[in-house]
N, C-alpha and C positions, 0 to 999 in steps of 0.2 A: 504494501500500498505506501501511496506517495503523498508527500504534504508538501505546501510549499509555504515559505516564509519572508517577511520584508525586511531586505537589507535596506542598508542606504541609500547603494547607487542602482537596486535593482528588487527583482525576488528569486529564490533559489528553491529549487525544486529536490526536496530530501526522501529519501529512506528511513527508518531506523525500525531495528530488529534486534531481539536476541535480549540476553541478561549476562553480565558480566563487565570484565575492564573494556572500556571505550576503545573501537578500533574503526579510525576511518580510512575508506576505499579511495583513493582520489585519481580519476583518470579524469578526461574532459566531458565525456558522457557514462555517465552510469551502468548503462548495462554492458558494458564489459564487462563487471563483476557476477556476471550473473550465478557461475559456476563457484562463489565463495559463499554461495547462500548457508552451507552446513556451519560455517566461520560465527555463525550467528547463534548457536549450541555451546559454543564457552564466550564469545567476548558480544557487546552491546553495539553491532556494525552499523554505523554512518553513511550512505552512497547519497551523495549530490551530484547534480552536473552544473557545472561551474558555469558561472552566469555569464549568460548570453550565448549559451549554448543549451539544446534540450530542450528542456520543460523550463528553463531559469532564464529570466529577462533581463535585460540592462537597458537603464534609461540613458548611460552615456558613450554606447557603442563597445566593443569590444575591450574587456582589458587585457591589461600587459600581466606576467606571471606575478610579480610585484603585488599587482591588486587583487589576484586571485587570492593570495595568501594571506593577503586582509581583508580579504571577501571571508575566508576561512576562519579567522580569530573572530571578526562579529558574528558569524554563524555560531560558534560554539558558546558566546556570550548570549546569544539570543535563546540553544538549546539547553542552559545553564549547567555545559560541560566545564569545569575548570583546567583541567588538563587530557590527555589522548596518545594512544597510540597512534601513528598513521602511516600509513604503505600509498608512497605514487608513485604509479607506472605511467610510461610514455613523461609527456608534457606534464602528467599529475606528478609528476618524480622533479622535475622542475621548479613547478609549484610550492613541493615542499621544504627543498632545497629554501626557496625563501623563508619559507613558512619558519624554518628550522633557527633561519638566523634573526628574523623580524621578530617573532614572538618562543623565543625559547621556556620562556616558562612554560609554557603550555603544553609544551611535549613531555613523556615520557620515553617512548622509543621511535625510531623512525626506520621505514623501510625502504630502497629506492628501486624501482625497478626497469629495467631495460631503458634507462636515461641516459644522460652525459652530462659534463661538464661545460665540454666547448666544443663545438661542430668542426672538423677537420679530417681532410682527407677524405676517403671515397665518402663517407658517410654526407660530407658537405655533396659529393657528386650526385649521389644516389637522391637525395632531396632535395637539389636543383632538379632534378627530373620529375620528380613525383610534383613538385611546387609547379613545373611548366603547364601540366595538364592543366591544375587549376587555374592559373591564369588564362587559361583559354574555357573554362567551365566547362571542362571533359572529365566529370565525376565518373562518367562508366567507364572508361579508358585507366583514369586514374585507379578506382577500385583493383580494374583485372591486373595494373601494375603490382598495386600494393600489398595486392594476397598474396604475392610470390614471397615476398619480403616477412611476412606474419608467424608461417610456420617452417616448421622443419620438414624436408622431405620422408623421414620418419614418421609423421604423425599428419601431413596432408592429406592424405585419402580420408581418413578419418572423419577431422576437423571439420572438410569443406563439403561435407554430406551433413552437414548443418550449416553450410551455408546462406540460405535462405532467412534461417531462425538467426545468425549473425550479421547479416545486411540488416532485418528489421531491427533487431533490439539495438544496433549502434548506427554502420553506416546511412540509411535511411532518415534519422533522425539531423543529417547536415548537409548545407548547403557549400556551394563551392564557394562562397564568400566568407564562410566560418571556417574551412578547410583554408583555404587558404592564409588567414589570418594565425593558424595554428599552427601552418609549417613556418612562415614569419618569425613568429614568437621562438618557433624552435633553433632557427638559426641564429639568431641573437644573443640567443641565451648563454650566458658566459659567469659559470661561477669558478673558477678556478682559481680567481684572488680572495673568495673567503669561505672557502669549504671547510677548510681548518679553522673554521669559527663553530663550527656544527660539533658541540659537547656531549649529547646524548648518544646512550648506546645504538648503532646504525648497522642493519642489516642491506648491503648492497647485492642485487641480483640482477643474474645475465643470464640469457641464452646461448649455450655453446653454438648456435649456429645462426643466432642473428646478425643480418648483414647489416643490418643499421649500427648498433650499440654491440658489440661482442663485447668479448675477452679484453680486448687492449685499452678498450674507451671504460669499462666497466672497473678497471684495477686502478688504473687512474683516479677514477672518484674514489675508489674504497684504501688507495693510498693517501688521498688528500683530507679524510677526515680521521679524526686521531681514535685512532683503536677499532677500525670500520671492520666488520667482516665480510668479507665476499662469499658468494653462492655459483655459480656456473651449473644451469640446470641443461638436460638435456630436451632443448626446446628451440626457439626464434625467437621473436619479438614479443609474443606476449604467453610467457608461460601459464598465466592466471586460467587461459582459455586452455591452451595446449594440452595442459598436463596439470590439470587442477587437483590432482588428488595429491602428489609431490609438492606441491606447491603451498597447498593449503596446510601440509602437515609440517613445511618447513614454516608456517606462519604460526602452527600451533609450538612449536617448541621454541622460538625465537623469543615470540610477542606473551605467549603463555606460562612464563616461568620464571617466577618470580628471584626465587636464586640466581638465577643465571645472571637477573637484571643487575643485581646487585653489585656480581663477580666483575660485569663490564662494565660499570660506573667506576669501579674504585680505581 
């Protein structure tokens, strides 16, 4: 069940379910996290569409990633959640990086999944190619190319049998304009100079077969964040969708163990 709440610069459409420690699953469109429903047996899981995307509206155009991070702080205030665990995927991982340095007192633990500190090398070439489709308003061919990056060859046939459901949950809620904004934000993101300021226990997750944000990029993030743990999973760009059981078990192990949290924070 979804709800809508007013914030300063628009509205946020969100869902909250479960009982236990708060856990926010953050990406541009909340439908990405469908396979994480079992986590609500152990956490109070909050998912929402970023302002200006999906069911969330913006009074002032598309926000920057910094503004999205401040929106999250305001949403937590509205929902009376003083502190939370946070997992950000792709663009959501970039927003989560900003949240960790702009609102450190609100964060218990952080997960950064399939994201980056700064675009470079082949990743820049891939993103420019995808943005080119969007600049021509060609969302159909954008999706045809994008899905080749999303899933590893090992699991692609299984996942793409659910392609229609995936498109309904995620892609049909985007316009070419909103997708252009995402890729423009992704390409200018640069946290290399301040990632070291993140002090909470942090888990960096990447897919071994991710052509966009593979092991070198994930390793860079994990090395820049003091004490961060790196996990490479047998997947491509969206481990929560491709291998949900493996991903969910890792989330349970890292975010659901208070003793582990105390050791990592020491």
